[in-house]
Each structure stands twice: as structure tokens, then as C-alpha cells.
C-alpha positions as CSV (number, residue, x, y, z in Angstrom):
1,M,-7.1,-11.4,16.7
2,S,-7.9,-8.2,15.5
3,N,-6.0,-5.1,17.3
4,K,-8.4,-2.7,15.8
5,Y,-10.1,-0.2,18.7
6,N,-13.5,1.3,18.5
7,G,-13.3,0.8,14.7
8,Y,-9.8,2.3,14.4
9,T,-6.5,0.4,13.3
10,N,-5.4,1.0,16.9
11,Y,-6.3,3.1,20.4
12,E,-3.7,5.7,19.2
13,T,-5.7,6.0,16.0
14,W,-8.8,6.0,17.4
15,N,-7.5,8.3,20.3
16,L,-6.2,11.3,18.1
17,S,-8.9,11.2,15.9
18,L,-11.1,11.4,19.2
19,W,-9.0,14.7,20.0
20,L,-9.2,16.2,16.5
21,D,-13.3,15.9,17.0
22,N,-13.4,17.5,20.7
23,N,-10.7,19.9,21.0
24,R,-12.2,23.4,19.2
25,E,-9.3,24.7,17.4
26,W,-7.3,21.3,16.6
27,Y,-11.2,20.7,15.2
28,R,-12.0,23.8,13.2
29,A,-8.1,24.0,11.6
30,V,-8.8,20.4,10.2
31,N,-12.1,20.7,9.1
32,E,-11.5,24.1,7.3
33,K,-8.5,23.0,5.6
34,A,-10.5,19.7,4.4
35,L,-13.1,21.5,3.1
36,G,-10.5,23.8,1.4
37,L,-8.9,20.8,-0.3
38,V,-12.1,19.2,-1.4
39,N,-13.0,22.4,-3.4
40,D,-9.8,22.7,-5.2
41,V,-8.9,20.5,-8.3
42,L,-6.9,17.8,-6.2
43,T,-7.8,13.6,-6.5
44,K,-8.9,12.2,-3.5
45,D,-5.7,10.6,-3.0
46,E,-3.9,14.1,-3.0
47,E,-6.3,15.7,-0.8
48,I,-6.3,12.5,1.9
49,E,-2.1,12.5,1.4
50,F,-2.3,17.0,1.6
51,L,-4.6,16.6,5.3
52,K,-2.3,14.1,6.3
53,N,0.8,16.1,6.8
54,F,-1.4,18.7,7.6
55,I,-2.1,16.9,10.4
56,I,1.1,15.5,11.4
57,D,2.4,19.4,11.5
58,L,-0.6,20.0,14.0
59,V,0.1,17.5,16.2
60,Q,3.8,18.3,15.9
61,N,3.9,21.9,16.6
62,D,1.2,21.2,19.8
63,E,3.6,18.7,21.4
64,P,5.2,19.6,24.5
65,K,8.9,19.5,24.6
66,I,10.4,17.6,27.5
67,E,13.7,16.0,28.4
68,P,14.4,12.9,27.2
69,S,13.3,10.2,29.5
70,F,11.4,6.8,29.2
71,F,8.3,8.6,29.2
72,S,9.1,10.9,26.2
73,D,10.3,8.0,24.4
74,V,6.7,6.1,25.5
75,L,4.7,9.4,24.0
76,N,6.9,8.9,20.2
77,A,6.7,5.3,20.4
78,S,2.4,6.3,20.8
79,I,3.0,8.8,18.1
80,R,4.4,6.6,15.7
81,E,1.4,4.3,15.9
82,V,-1.1,7.0,14.8
83,N,-2.1,5.8,11.1
84,F,-2.9,9.7,9.9
85,R,-3.7,8.2,6.5
86,E,-6.9,6.9,8.2
87,I,-7.9,9.7,10.1
88,S,-7.5,12.0,6.6
89,E,-9.3,9.5,4.6
90,N,-12.2,9.5,7.0
91,I,-12.2,13.3,7.4
92,I,-12.2,14.1,3.5
93,N,-14.7,11.7,3.1
94,E,-16.9,13.5,5.6
95,A,-16.3,16.5,3.9
96,R,-17.4,15.6,0.6
97,E,-20.3,14.4,1.9
98,N,-20.9,18.0,3.6
99,L,-20.0,19.7,0.2
100,A,-22.5,16.7,-1.6
101,F,-25.3,17.1,0.2
102,D,-24.7,21.4,0.5
103,L,-24.9,21.6,-3.7
104,K,-27.8,19.1,-3.3
105,E,-29.5,21.6,-0.6
106,D,-28.5,24.5,-3.4
107,R,-30.4,23.0,-6.1
108,K,-33.3,22.4,-4.4
109,S,-33.4,26.2,-3.3
110,A,-32.4,27.3,-6.6
């Protein structure tokens, strides 16, 4: 039986990806970072790793401060299940596709 959820590793990964797409502040920050990384002289694996760490920091900085309890344990367990690398790889691939498209369009207009 597959534990995949809407094409992602699991529900937690899909849910964070959804929030990254729909939270304007997070969306802008992550996509600007991704575009900066793909314009740099890094390997694709380095781009993914840098973006993964950026997203982890973004999530951790926005994490609500709650007293230790059942609810904090469940929240933390859920966050540990997120496949940050999968999300980062998807975003880097999209940024690379956008960059390639932009370069192709620039060549057409030149």
C-alpha cells in the first residue's frame, strides 16, 4: 500500500507545499531564493540542499510557541514527517524551467 498523498511523499509534505504556494510571504521568499540559487554556480544538488535549509528555517521561524503538551508533540511529529528535500527539488526544478523559458524568450526577441 502506498502512503503517497496527492503525488507527495505524505500528507505533511503535501500540506507544507500547499502552504508555500498559498502564503504570499512564504511563496515570494522561497521563489526568490530558488531563482537566486539557479542563477548561481551551484550543482543542482547544492541548490536543492540550500533551498531545503532555507525552507526549514522559514518554517521554524514561523512556528508558534506553545507549551509542551500532547498538541505540541503532535505538531512536532508532523513537522518531522515533512520531506523538505522533495519540496525543495520541485521548486528548484520549476525555477530552472522558468529560467530556461525566460532565456529562450530573450533569444527570440534579440
